[in-house]
C-alpha positions in Angstrom: 113.8 154.5 191.7 110.1 154.3 190.7 107.6 151.6 189.8 104.9 151.8 187.2 101.4 150.6 186.6 100.9 149.9 182.8 97.6 150.0 181.0 97.2 149.4 177.3 94.2 151.1 175.8 94.2 148.9 172.7 95.8 145.6 171.7 98.2 144.8 174.5 99.7 142.0 172.5 101.0 144.6 170.0 102.3 147.1 172.6 104.3 146.7 175.7 105.7 149.0 178.4 108.2 147.6 180.9 109.3 149.6 184.0 113.0 150.0 184.4 112.7 151.3 188.0 111.2 149.9 191.1 110.0 152.1 194.1 107.6 155.1 193.7 104.2 156.4 193.1 102.2 154.7 190.3 102.4 156.2 186.8 100.0 154.9 184.2 101.1 154.7 180.6 98.4 154.0 178.0 99.3 153.1 174.4 96.9 153.5 171.5 98.6 151.8 168.7 95.8 150.5 166.5 94.0 153.4 164.9 91.5 154.1 162.2 92.5 155.9 159.0 93.1 159.6 159.8 93.7 159.0 163.5 97.1 159.4 165.1 98.5 156.7 167.5 99.3 158.1 170.9 100.9 157.5 174.3 99.1 158.9 177.4 100.8 159.4 180.7 98.9 159.9 184.0 100.7 160.4 187.3 99.4 160.8 190.9 101.8 163.8 191.4 103.0 166.6 189.3 105.6 165.9 186.6 108.0 168.5 185.3 108.1 166.8 181.9 108.0 163.6 179.9 110.4 162.5 177.1 110.0 159.6 174.7 113.0 158.2 172.8 112.2 155.8 169.9 113.8 154.0 167.0 112.0 151.9 164.3 112.7 148.2 164.5 113.4 148.2 160.8 116.0 150.9 161.1 116.0 154.7 160.7 117.1 157.8 162.6 116.2 158.0 166.3 113.1 160.1 167.2 112.6 162.1 170.4 109.1 163.3 171.5 108.6 165.5 174.5 105.8 166.9 176.7 106.0 169.8 179.2 104.7 169.8 182.8 102.0 167.4 183.6 99.5 168.1 186.4 98.7 165.4 188.9 95.9 163.0 187.8 95.6 164.9 184.5 96.3 162.6 181.4 98.9 164.0 179.0 98.9 162.7 175.5 101.9 162.5 173.2 101.2 161.9 169.5 103.2 158.9 168.1 104.5 158.7 164.5 101.8 158.3 161.8 101.8 155.1 159.7 102.3 151.5 160.5 105.6 150.1 161.8 107.3 148.7 164.8 109.1 150.9 167.5 111.2 150.4 170.5 112.8 152.8 173.0 112.0 154.3 176.4 109.8 156.8 178.2 111.4 159.0 180.9 109.1 160.7 183.5 110.7 163.6 185.3 109.3 164.4 188.8 109.5 167.9 190.4 111.7 166.6 193.2 114.4 165.8 190.6 113.8 162.1 190.4 113.1 160.2 187.2 111.4 157.0 186.2 112.4 155.2 183.0 110.2 152.7 181.2 111.1 150.4 178.2 108.8 150.7 175.2 108.0 148.0 172.5 105.0 148.5 170.3 103.7 148.1 166.7 101.5 150.8 165.1 98.7 149.4 162.8 96.2 151.4 160.7 92.9 149.7 160.0 91.6 149.5 156.4 93.3 149.0 153.0 94.1 150.9 149.9 93.9 150.0 146.2 96.0 151.3 143.3 94.2 152.2 140.0 95.9 152.0 136.6 94.9 152.6 133.0 97.0 151.7 130.0 96.7 155.2 128.4 98.1 156.7 131.6 101.4 155.0 131.0 103.9 156.7 128.5 106.9 154.4 128.2 108.6 156.8 125.7 108.3 159.7 128.2 109.1 157.5 131.1 106.0 158.5 133.0 103.3 156.6 134.8 100.1 158.0 136.3 98.1 156.0 138.9 95.3 156.6 141.5 94.9 155.6 145.1 91.7 155.1 147.1 93.2 157.2 149.9 95.0 160.6 150.0 98.5 160.2 148.7 101.8 160.7 150.5 104.6 158.8 148.7 105.4 156.4 145.9 108.4 154.3 144.9 108.8 152.7 141.5 111.2 150.0 140.1 111.4 149.5 136.4 112.5 146.1 135.0 113.7 145.3 131.5 112.7 142.3 129.5 116.0 140.6 130.3 115.0 140.7 134.0 117.5 143.4 135.0 116.7 146.8 136.6 116.4 149.8 134.2 115.5 152.5 136.8 114.3 153.4 140.2 112.2 156.5 141.2 110.4 157.9 144.1 108.2 161.0 144.7 106.3 162.7 147.5 102.7 163.9 147.2 100.8 166.4 149.3 97.6 164.6 150.4 96.0 164.7 146.9 92.5 163.3 147.3 91.5 159.7 146.5 91.0 159.2 142.7 93.5 161.9 141.6 95.8 160.8 138.9 99.3 160.9 140.4 102.4 161.1 138.2 105.7 159.4 138.8 108.6 159.6 136.3 111.9 157.7 136.0 115.2 158.2 134.2 116.6 154.9 132.7 120.1 154.0 133.6 120.5 152.3 130.3 118.5 151.4 127.2 116.1 148.5 127.3 112.5 147.4 126.6 110.3 147.6 129.7 108.9 144.3 131.0 107.3 145.4 134.3 106.8 148.3 136.7 106.8 147.6 140.5 104.9 150.4 142.2 104.7 150.8 146.0 102.5 153.7 147.3 101.8 155.0 150.8 98.8 157.1 151.8 98.9 160.2 154.1 97.3 158.1 156.9 100.0 155.4 156.6 98.3 152.7 154.5 100.6 151.0 151.9 99.8 149.1 148.8 101.8 147.7 145.9 101.1 146.6 142.4 103.1 145.0 139.6 102.2 146.2 136.1 103.4 144.3 133.1 103.1 146.5 130.0 105.6 144.5 128.0 105.2 144.6 124.3 107.2 144.3 121.1 106.3 145.5 117.6 107.3 142.9 115.1 109.1 144.2 112.0 107.5 142.7 108.9 106.8 143.2 105.2 103.2 144.4 104.7 100.7 142.1 103.2 99.3 143.6 100.0 95.6 143.2 99.6 93.5 143.7 96.5 91.6 147.0 96.6 88.5 146.8 98.9 89.2 143.1 99.8 90.5 141.2 102.8 91.6 137.9 101.4 95.3 136.9 101.7 96.7 135.9 98.3 99.1 133.0 98.1 101.8 135.3 96.8 101.8 137.1 100.2 102.3 134.0 102.3 106.1 134.2 102.4 105.9 137.6 104.2 103.8 136.0 106.9 106.1 133.0 107.2 109.0 135.3 107.8 107.1 137.2 110.5 106.0 134.0 112.1 109.5 133.2 113.2 110.2 136.7 114.4 107.1 136.4 116.7 108.4 133.2 118.2 111.9 134.7 118.7 110.4 137.7 120.6 108.4 135.4 122.9 111.3 133.1 123.6 113.5 136.0 124.5 111.2 137.5 127.1 110.3 134.1 128.6 113.9 133.6 129.6 113.3 136.4 132.2 109.7 135.5 132.9 108.8 131.9 131.8 105.0 132.1 132.5 104.4 135.5 130.9 100.8 135.4 129.4 101.7 136.7 125.9 99.3 137.4 123.1 99.7 138.5 119.5 97.7 141.6 118.6 97.0 142.5 114.9 95.9 146.1 114.3 94.7 147.0 110.8 94.9 150.5 109.2 93.9 152.2 106.0 94.7 155.4 104.2 92.1 158.3 104.0 90.6 157.3 100.6 86.9 156.5 101.0 84.4 156.6 103.8 85.9 156.5 107.4 83.3 154.0 108.6 84.0 151.7 105.6 87.7 152.0 106.2 87.2 150.8 109.8 85.4 147.8 108.6 87.9 147.0 105.9 90.9 147.4 108.3 89.1 145.1 110.8 88.5 142.4 108.2 92.2 142.5 107.0 93.5 142.3 110.6 91.2 139.3 111.2 92.5 137.6 108.0 96.1 138.0 109.1 95.3 136.7 112.6 93.4 133.7 111.1 96.5 132.9 108.9 98.7 132.7 112.0 96.1 130.6 113.8 95.7 128.2 110.9 99.5 127.8 110.7 99.8 126.8 114.3 101.1 129.9 116.0 101.1 128.9 119.7 99.7 132.2 121.1 96.3 133.6 121.8 95.4 136.1 119.0 93.4 139.3 119.0 92.6 141.8 116.2 91.2 145.3 115.8 90.5 147.8 113.0 91.5 151.4 113.3 90.7 152.5 109.7 92.2 155.9 109.0 92.2 157.1 112.7 95.8 156.3 113.4 97.7 157.4 110.3 101.4 156.7 110.1 101.8 159.6 107.6 99.4 162.5 108.2 97.5 163.3 105.0 94.4 165.2 103.9 91.2 163.3 103.4 91.0 161.1 100.3 94.8 160.8 99.9 96.3 157.6 98.5 99.2 156.9 100.8 100.7 153.4 100.8 102.4 153.9 104.2 99.0 154.2 105.8 97.7 150.9 104.4 99.4 148.7 106.9 99.0 146.4 109.9 100.8 146.4 113.3 101.9 143.0 114.7 102.4 143.5 118.5 103.4 140.7 120.9 102.4 141.8 124.4 100.5 141.2 127.6 98.0 144.1 127.7 95.9 145.4 124.9 98.3 147.8 123.2 97.8 151.5 122.9 98.1 152.0 119.1 97.9 155.8 119.2 97.1 158.2 122.0 93.5 159.2 122.0 92.5 156.5 119.4 90.6 153.5 120.5 89.0 150.5 118.9 87.6 147.3 120.3 89.9 144.3 120.3 88.3 141.0 119.3 89.6 137.6 120.5 90.1 135.2 117.7 88.4 131.9 118.4 
């Protein structure tokens, strides 16, 4: 039976080696378990006599398949390094040193691997396509893996997904797609990503929104004032907005919901003038809701003729394009891909 002299190269509190044998030449075991990004943790063995080989048997403390690492012959007084698994995590197991005279020495291992630094997840609303069930995101480190959980606005799970990457460089847009197990409006996306050097980061995205069905307010040509005859349409939509908010807050009571009003026109007239007119009409609708006590923050935007519901040539009178979207949601909505307009907060 053999004894051992243990030396930790880094953070002895996070790594421990215990001899399971008691009489022999001293063998030094050095553990490097705290590393910088891109470095591999390692275990180094140094013996005063030749070794015929070294074997390391490990299991993760949080479960998983056993892992065996080996090293061939080790010359006396020559350090032999064995690379440990990349990425942070806790491990336990044993190291077996085999001597040329046929004897062995076994040492218990307990250590945690930590990687210095952190990682951030990047997201943009126009990189999320809920209809296509695809999200793109960025990492501030090279990518290795991602897992996604999709939650519906009733609080239940709609889908899970995972995907592996191949060390794509930091800042690359990384796609992950999911297949819903049932129909449902998306409330939140819970994303957990891991870099190729073992750093993990998570983010919870809340792209929840609902388009409120409504009868369109009819404005006089070129004007943005709401006529008394149109008030009944807004009254009806008012209750639908409250109902949508009440439903989602059953699952998430503190959800910071806003009402967004997006104005649109047809293609008759000058495009710049149409933007101004659609903005004025959206503001008028938002002001009506504010003045009638809607208990939500309000925002409005004017898209003019840039997000047509019915595609038409220029200078075409099309009633379906003279409209407004009423959207209850958390984030500024993406009204149409590739089309942007500033959102204004109604004071």
